[in-house]
DSSP file (Angstrom, degrees, kcal/mol; ACC not computed):
  #  RESIDUE AA STRUCTURE BP1 BP2  ACC     N-H-->O    O-->H-N    N-H-->O    O-->H-N    TCO  KAPPA ALPHA  PHI   PSI    X-CA   Y-CA   Z-CA
    1    1 A M     >        0   0    0      0, 0.0     4,-1.9     0, 0.0     5,-0.2   0.000 360.0 360.0 360.0 -37.2   14.7   14.9   -8.4
    2    2 A S  H  >  +     0   0    0      2,-0.2     4,-2.5     1,-0.2     5,-0.1   0.850 360.0  56.2 -69.3 -30.1   11.1   15.4   -7.5
    3    3 A V  H  > S+     0   0    0      1,-0.2     4,-2.0     2,-0.2    -1,-0.2   0.934 109.7  45.4 -64.6 -47.2   10.2   14.0  -11.0
    4    4 A A  H  > S+     0   0    0      2,-0.2     4,-2.3     1,-0.2    -2,-0.2   0.887 112.9  49.5 -68.8 -36.9   12.1   10.8  -10.3
    5    5 A Q  H  X S+     0   0    0     -4,-1.9     4,-2.8     2,-0.2    -1,-0.2   0.878 110.4  50.5 -68.6 -39.6   10.6   10.4   -6.8
    6    6 A A  H  X S+     0   0    0     -4,-2.5     4,-2.4     2,-0.2    -2,-0.2   0.879 110.1  50.9 -68.5 -34.1    7.1   11.0   -8.2
    7    7 A A  H  X S+     0   0    0     -4,-2.0     4,-2.3     2,-0.2    -2,-0.2   0.958 112.1  47.0 -59.7 -51.8    7.8    8.3  -10.9
    8    8 A L  H  X S+     0   0    0     -4,-2.3     4,-2.7     1,-0.2    -2,-0.2   0.881 110.5  51.8 -58.3 -44.2    8.9    5.9   -8.2
    9    9 A D  H  X S+     0   0    0     -4,-2.8     4,-2.0     2,-0.2    -1,-0.2   0.915 107.7  51.9 -54.6 -47.3    6.0    6.7   -6.0
   10   10 A S  H  X S+     0   0    0     -4,-2.4     4,-2.6     2,-0.2    -2,-0.2   0.932 110.2  50.2 -52.5 -50.1    3.6    5.9   -8.9
   11   11 A V  H  X S+     0   0    0     -4,-2.3     4,-2.8     1,-0.2     5,-0.2   0.942 109.7  49.8 -58.1 -49.4    5.3    2.6   -9.4
   12   12 A S  H  X S+     0   0    0     -4,-2.7     4,-2.4     1,-0.2    -1,-0.2   0.870 109.7  51.0 -60.7 -32.5    5.0    1.7   -5.7
   13   13 A I  H  X S+     0   0    0     -4,-2.0     4,-2.7     2,-0.2     5,-0.2   0.964 110.6  48.5 -71.8 -47.5    1.3    2.6   -5.7
   14   14 A V  H  X S+     0   0    0     -4,-2.6     4,-2.3     1,-0.2    -2,-0.2   0.934 114.6  46.9 -60.3 -40.2    0.6    0.3   -8.8
   15   15 A L  H  X S+     0   0    0     -4,-2.8     4,-2.4     2,-0.2    -1,-0.2   0.937 112.3  49.3 -63.7 -43.4    2.6   -2.5   -7.1
   16   16 A L  H  X S+     0   0    0     -4,-2.4     4,-2.5    -5,-0.2    -2,-0.2   0.894 111.9  48.5 -67.4 -41.5    0.8   -2.1   -3.8
   17   17 A E  H  X S+     0   0    0     -4,-2.7     4,-2.5     2,-0.2    -1,-0.2   0.871 110.9  51.9 -64.0 -40.4   -2.6   -2.1   -5.6
   18   18 A S  H  X S+     0   0    0     -4,-2.3     4,-1.5    -5,-0.2     5,-0.3   0.941 110.5  46.5 -60.2 -48.1   -1.6   -5.2   -7.5
   19   19 A H  H  X>S+     0   0    0     -4,-2.4     5,-1.9     1,-0.2     4,-0.9   0.860 111.6  51.8 -66.7 -37.6   -0.6   -7.0   -4.4
   20   20 A I  I  <>S+     0   0    0     -4,-2.5     5,-1.7     1,-0.2    -1,-0.2   0.930 110.6  48.3 -62.6 -41.8   -3.8   -6.0   -2.5
   21   21 A N  I  <5S+     0   0    0     -4,-2.5    -2,-0.2    -5,-0.2    -1,-0.2   0.731 125.4  27.4 -72.7 -18.5   -6.0   -7.2   -5.4
   22   22 A T  I  X5S+     0   0    0     -4,-1.5     4,-1.0    -5,-0.2    -3,-0.2   0.809 133.9  16.2-100.0 -69.4   -4.2  -10.6   -5.6
   23   23 A C  I  X5S+     0   0    0     -4,-0.9     4,-1.7    -5,-0.3    -3,-0.2   0.942 122.2  48.3 -76.9 -45.5   -2.7  -11.6   -2.3
   24   24 A V  I  ><S+     0   0    0     -5,-1.9     4,-2.5     1,-0.2     5,-0.2   0.894 111.3  49.4 -66.8 -43.0   -4.3   -9.4    0.5
   25   25 A I  H  ><S+     0   0    0     -5,-1.7     4,-2.0    -6,-0.3    -1,-0.2   0.912 108.7  52.3 -73.2 -36.8   -7.9   -9.9   -0.6
   26   26 A E  H  X S+     0   0    0     -4,-1.0     4,-1.3     1,-0.2    -1,-0.2   0.881 110.0  50.4 -61.2 -35.9   -7.5  -13.7   -0.8
   27   27 A R  H  <>S+     0   0    0     -4,-1.7     5,-1.6     2,-0.2    -2,-0.2   0.871 108.5  52.7 -70.1 -34.6   -6.1  -13.8    2.7
   28   28 A F  H ><5S+     0   0    0     -4,-2.5     3,-1.2     1,-0.2    -2,-0.2   0.850 103.8  55.7 -69.0 -30.2   -9.0  -11.7    3.9
   29   29 A K  H 3<5S+     0   0    0     -4,-2.0    -1,-0.2     1,-0.2    -2,-0.2   0.877 103.9  54.0 -61.0 -37.9  -11.4  -14.1    2.5
   30   30 A Q  T 3<5S-     0   0    0     -4,-1.3    -1,-0.2    -5,-0.1    -2,-0.2   0.418 112.8-124.9 -77.6   1.6   -9.7  -16.8    4.6
   31   31 A D  T < 5 +     0   0    0     -3,-1.2    -3,-0.2     1,-0.2    -2,-0.1   0.853  43.2 174.7  56.3  44.9  -10.3  -14.6    7.6
   32   32 A D     >< -     0   0    0     -5,-1.6     4,-1.4     1,-0.2     3,-0.4  -0.721  18.2-165.1 -82.8 102.5   -6.7  -14.5    8.7
   33   33 A P  H  > S+     0   0    0      0, 0.0     4,-1.9     0, 0.0     5,-0.2   0.785  86.7  55.9 -62.3 -27.4   -6.5  -12.1   11.6
   34   34 A D  H  > S+     0   0    0      2,-0.2     4,-2.7     1,-0.2     5,-0.1   0.914 107.3  49.4 -67.8 -39.0   -2.7  -11.8   11.5
   35   35 A K  H  > S+     0   0    0     -3,-0.4     4,-1.7     2,-0.2    -1,-0.2   0.809 109.2  53.5 -69.4 -32.0   -2.9  -10.7    7.8
   36   36 A K  H  X S+     0   0    0     -4,-1.4     4,-2.3     2,-0.2    -1,-0.2   0.907 110.5  46.3 -63.9 -43.5   -5.5   -8.1    8.8
   37   37 A K  H  X S+     0   0    0     -4,-1.9     4,-2.2     2,-0.2    -2,-0.2   0.914 112.2  50.1 -64.7 -44.8   -3.3   -6.7   11.4
   38   38 A E  H  X S+     0   0    0     -4,-2.7     4,-2.2     1,-0.2    -1,-0.2   0.870 109.3  51.8 -64.1 -32.0   -0.4   -6.6    9.2
   39   39 A F  H  X S+     0   0    0     -4,-1.7     4,-2.8     2,-0.2    -2,-0.2   0.968 110.3  47.7 -66.6 -52.2   -2.3   -4.9    6.5
   40   40 A L  H  X S+     0   0    0     -4,-2.3     4,-2.3     1,-0.2    -2,-0.2   0.880 111.8  51.4 -56.3 -41.6   -3.6   -2.2    8.8
   41   41 A K  H  X S+     0   0    0     -4,-2.2     4,-1.2     2,-0.2    -1,-0.2   0.896 113.8  42.6 -62.7 -45.4   -0.1   -1.7   10.1
   42   42 A S  H  X S+     0   0    0     -4,-2.2     4,-2.8    -5,-0.2    -2,-0.2   0.897 110.3  56.5 -70.7 -38.6    1.3   -1.3    6.7
   43   43 A K  H  X S+     0   0    0     -4,-2.8     4,-3.0     1,-0.2     5,-0.2   0.942 107.8  49.2 -54.4 -52.2   -1.6    0.9    5.5
   44   44 A N  H  X S+     0   0    0     -4,-2.3     4,-1.8     1,-0.2    -1,-0.2   0.797 110.5  49.9 -65.0 -27.7   -0.8    3.4    8.4
   45   45 A K  H  X S+     0   0    0     -4,-1.2     4,-2.2    -3,-0.2    -1,-0.2   0.893 113.6  46.9 -73.1 -44.3    2.9    3.4    7.5
   46   46 A F  H  X S+     0   0    0     -4,-2.8     4,-2.1     1,-0.2    -2,-0.2   0.943 112.6  48.0 -61.6 -46.6    2.0    4.1    3.9
   47   47 A K  H  X S+     0   0    0     -4,-3.0     4,-1.0     2,-0.2    -2,-0.2   0.941 111.3  50.7 -61.8 -49.7   -0.6    6.8    4.8
   48   48 A S  H  < S+     0   0    0     -4,-1.8     3,-0.3    -5,-0.2     4,-0.2   0.879 111.8  49.4 -62.3 -35.0    2.0    8.6    7.2
   49   49 A Y  H >< S+     0   0    0     -4,-2.2     3,-0.7     1,-0.2    -1,-0.2   0.940 116.7  40.0 -64.8 -44.9    4.6    8.5    4.3
   50   50 A Y  H >< S+     0   0    0     -4,-2.1     3,-1.4     1,-0.2     6,-0.3   0.390  87.6  93.1 -92.8   4.0    2.2   10.0    1.7
   51   51 A K  T 3< S+     0   0    0     -4,-1.0    -1,-0.2    -3,-0.3    -2,-0.1   0.747  87.6  50.6 -70.3 -16.7    0.6   12.6    3.9
   52   52 A Y  T <  S+     0   0    0     -3,-0.7     2,-0.7    -4,-0.2    -1,-0.3   0.413  96.6  78.6 -96.6  -4.1    3.1   15.1    2.8
   53   53 A H    X   -     0   0    0     -3,-1.4     3,-1.1     1,-0.1    -1,-0.1  -0.922  63.2-165.4-107.3 116.3    2.4   14.3   -0.9
   54   54 A T  T 3  S+     0   0    0     -2,-0.7    -1,-0.1     1,-0.2    -3,-0.0   0.543  79.0  72.4 -79.5  -6.9   -0.8   16.1   -2.0
   55   55 A W  T 3         0   0    0      1,-0.2    -1,-0.2    -5,-0.0    -5,-0.0   0.702 360.0 360.0 -78.7 -22.5   -1.1   14.1   -5.3
   56   56 A V    <         0   0    0     -3,-1.1    -1,-0.2    -6,-0.3    -2,-0.1   0.450 360.0 360.0 -77.1 360.0   -2.1   10.9   -3.3
C-alpha cells in the first residue's frame, strides 16, 4: 500500500511542478493578486499534507 501511495505522490508532484511552470508562472507575470492568494493557499495545503512524508 505504501508503495502505491508513494507512486501516486510522485505523480502528483510532477503534475504540480508542470502546472506551476506553465500556468501559475504566467499568471504571476500578469500580477494577478487572486492567483497569488490561491497559490499560497494551495501551497499550504500541500505542505501540511506532505509534512508527514519525509521523502518530500
